[in-house]
C-alpha positions as CSV (number, residue, x, y, z in Angstrom):
1,X,-9.2,9.3,-8.2
2,X,-12.5,10.0,-10.5
3,X,-15.2,10.5,-8.5
4,X,-17.4,8.7,-11.5
5,X,-16.3,5.3,-10.1
6,X,-18.0,4.2,-7.3
7,X,-16.1,1.3,-5.8
8,X,-12.4,1.8,-4.9
9,X,-10.2,-1.2,-3.5
10,X,-7.3,0.3,-1.0
11,X,-4.7,-2.1,0.3
12,X,-1.0,-2.1,1.3
13,X,2.1,-3.6,0.2
14,X,6.1,-4.0,0.5
15,X,8.1,-3.4,-2.2
16,X,11.9,-4.7,-1.4
17,X,12.3,-8.4,-2.7
18,X,13.7,-11.3,-0.5
19,X,16.4,-11.6,1.7
20,X,17.7,-14.9,0.4
21,X,17.6,-13.6,-3.4
22,X,19.8,-10.4,-1.8
23,X,23.7,-10.8,-2.1
24,X,24.9,-11.9,1.2
25,X,26.5,-9.0,2.2
26,X,23.1,-6.7,1.9
27,X,20.7,-9.1,4.1
28,X,19.3,-8.1,7.2
29,X,18.3,-10.6,9.9
30,X,14.4,-10.9,10.8
31,X,13.3,-9.0,8.0
32,X,10.6,-11.8,6.5
33,X,7.1,-10.8,5.5
34,X,5.9,-7.2,6.4
35,X,9.0,-5.7,7.9
36,X,10.0,-2.0,7.0
37,X,13.8,-2.7,8.1
38,X,14.5,-4.1,4.5
39,X,11.1,-3.2,2.8
40,X,9.5,-0.2,1.5
41,X,5.3,0.3,2.6
42,X,3.3,1.5,-0.2
43,X,-0.7,2.3,0.0
44,X,-2.6,1.0,-3.1
45,X,-5.9,2.4,-4.2
46,X,-7.7,1.1,-7.0
47,X,-10.5,1.7,-8.8
48,X,-12.5,-0.7,-10.6
49,X,-11.9,-0.9,-13.9
50,X,-10.5,2.5,-13.6
51,X,-6.9,4.3,-12.6
52,X,-4.9,2.7,-9.5
53,X,-2.4,4.8,-7.5
54,X,0.6,3.8,-5.3
55,X,2.3,6.2,-2.8
56,X,4.9,5.3,0.0
57,X,4.2,5.9,3.1
58,X,6.0,6.1,6.2
59,X,3.6,2.9,7.7
60,X,0.6,0.9,7.2
61,X,-1.3,1.8,10.1
62,X,-4.8,2.7,10.1
63,X,-4.1,6.3,10.5
64,X,-1.6,6.4,7.8
65,X,-4.1,4.6,5.5
66,X,-7.3,6.6,6.0
67,X,-5.4,9.9,5.8
68,X,-4.1,8.6,2.4
69,X,-7.9,7.0,1.5
70,X,-9.2,10.9,2.8
71,X,-6.7,12.7,0.4
72,X,-7.0,10.3,-2.8
73,X,-10.8,9.5,-2.8
74,X,-14.1,10.8,-3.1
75,X,-16.4,10.9,-0.1
76,X,-19.2,9.2,-2.1
77,X,-17.3,6.2,-3.4
78,X,-17.5,2.6,-1.8
79,X,-13.9,1.4,-0.1
80,X,-13.5,-2.2,-0.4
81,X,-10.3,-3.8,1.9
82,X,-9.1,-6.8,3.0
83,X,-10.0,-5.9,7.0
C-alpha cells in the first residue's frame, strides 16, 4: 500500500451468501455467520481516502491477519481494526 497514507483499516470478511438463498441440494448445515465450511474468508485492507486490497486467506486467526498486514502495509502507517 502507498506509504503516503498514514492510516489503514484492516478487517476480515466472508464471501459465500446465505444458506437460505441457496438451492436445497447445495445447502450445508451449521454454516451461519463466519463459517468457512461454505464461505471464503478474506483479509481486507483499506487506506483512508485511498486504495483497498482484499486477499483470500486460509483462516482469519490473528497470526494470518498480522502476516497479511506486515506484507502489505508500510511500518509507519497506523492500523485501525475493530478489535
